[in-house]
C-alpha positions as CSV (number, residue, x, y, z in Angstrom):
1,M,7.0,3.8,-22.6
2,P,4.6,3.8,-19.6
3,K,5.3,1.5,-16.7
4,C,2.5,-0.7,-15.3
5,T,1.5,0.3,-11.7
6,R,-0.5,-2.9,-10.9
7,N,0.8,-4.9,-7.9
8,G,3.2,-7.6,-8.9
9,C,3.7,-6.3,-12.5
10,G,5.8,-3.2,-12.9
11,Q,6.6,-3.9,-16.6
12,E,7.1,-1.3,-19.2
13,Y,4.6,-1.7,-22.1
14,E,3.4,-0.3,-25.4
15,D,-0.2,0.8,-25.7
16,V,-0.6,-1.1,-29.1
17,A,0.2,-4.4,-27.4
18,N,-1.8,-3.7,-24.2
19,D,-4.7,-6.2,-24.4
20,Q,-6.7,-8.1,-21.7
21,M,-4.0,-10.8,-21.4
22,A,-0.9,-8.5,-21.3
23,C,-0.6,-8.0,-17.5
24,Q,-0.3,-10.7,-14.8
25,Y,-0.9,-8.9,-11.5
26,H,-2.3,-9.2,-7.9
27,P,-5.7,-7.4,-7.3
28,G,-5.3,-7.9,-3.6
29,L,-3.0,-6.3,-1.0
30,P,0.3,-7.6,0.3
31,E,0.0,-9.6,3.5
32,F,2.7,-10.2,6.1
33,H,1.7,-12.4,9.0
34,E,3.8,-14.5,11.5
35,G,6.8,-14.7,9.2
36,L,4.8,-15.6,6.1
37,K,4.4,-13.3,3.1
38,G,1.8,-13.4,0.4
39,W,-1.1,-11.6,-1.2
40,T,-4.7,-11.4,0.1
41,C,-6.0,-12.5,-3.4
42,C,-4.2,-15.8,-3.6
43,K,-3.1,-18.6,-1.3
44,T,0.7,-18.7,-2.0
45,R,2.7,-18.0,1.1
46,V,6.5,-17.8,1.4
47,H,9.1,-17.0,4.1
48,S,11.6,-14.8,2.4
49,F,10.9,-11.3,1.0
50,D,12.8,-12.2,-2.2
51,D,10.5,-15.1,-2.8
52,F,7.5,-12.9,-2.0
53,M,8.6,-10.4,-4.8
54,E,8.7,-13.4,-7.2
55,I,5.1,-14.6,-6.6
56,G,3.5,-14.4,-10.0
57,G,0.3,-12.5,-10.4
58,C,-3.0,-14.4,-10.0
59,K,-5.1,-12.4,-12.4
60,L,-4.8,-11.3,-16.1
61,G,-5.8,-8.0,-17.5
62,S,-4.5,-5.0,-19.3
63,H,-1.6,-2.9,-18.0
64,S,-2.4,0.3,-16.2
65,S,-0.3,3.4,-15.7
66,A,-2.9,5.1,-13.4
67,P,-1.3,6.4,-10.2
68,K,-2.3,4.4,-7.1
69,H,-4.8,6.1,-4.9
70,K,-3.3,6.9,-1.4
71,D,-5.9,4.6,0.2
72,D,-4.4,1.7,-1.8
73,D,-1.2,1.7,0.3
74,P,-1.7,-0.6,3.3
75,F,1.4,0.8,4.9
76,K,0.1,4.3,5.3
77,A,-2.2,4.5,8.3
78,D,-4.9,7.1,8.5
79,L,-5.1,8.0,12.1
80,T,-7.7,10.8,11.6
81,K,-10.4,8.1,12.0
82,Y,-9.5,8.0,15.7
83,D,-9.8,11.8,16.3
84,D,-13.2,11.4,17.9
85,V,-12.0,8.9,20.5
86,L,-8.7,10.4,21.5
87,P,-8.7,12.8,24.5
88,T,-8.0,16.4,23.9
89,P,-4.5,17.3,25.1
90,A,-4.2,19.3,28.3
91,P,-3.0,22.9,27.9
92,A,0.7,23.5,28.5
93,P,1.5,24.9,32.0
94,S,2.3,28.6,32.0
95,T,5.9,29.6,32.3
96,A,5.3,33.3,33.0
97,T,6.7,34.6,36.2
98,P,4.4,36.7,38.4
99,V,5.2,40.4,38.5
100,D,5.3,42.1,42.0
101,T,3.4,45.4,42.2
């Protein structure tokens, strides 16, 4: 059986029972701010991580087994967007010794 990849779901499901009311999930991203944890799509905030993992989804839809796109992971920073503002590193000093002639 496929496993749902939607945030807050993770259930295994059968395609024949996968209708628009089968999956309760969070369409938003996880949010951790000043000791509070929650989802950007709903207002519930908790202090403990265990309680955060128990926050029920705020939207209904069908299950999905589609892999998440790499841009969906808020914990993976893409630093290439700063390439144009970072200075070019200086070349390493030469360690060659001069040869007497």
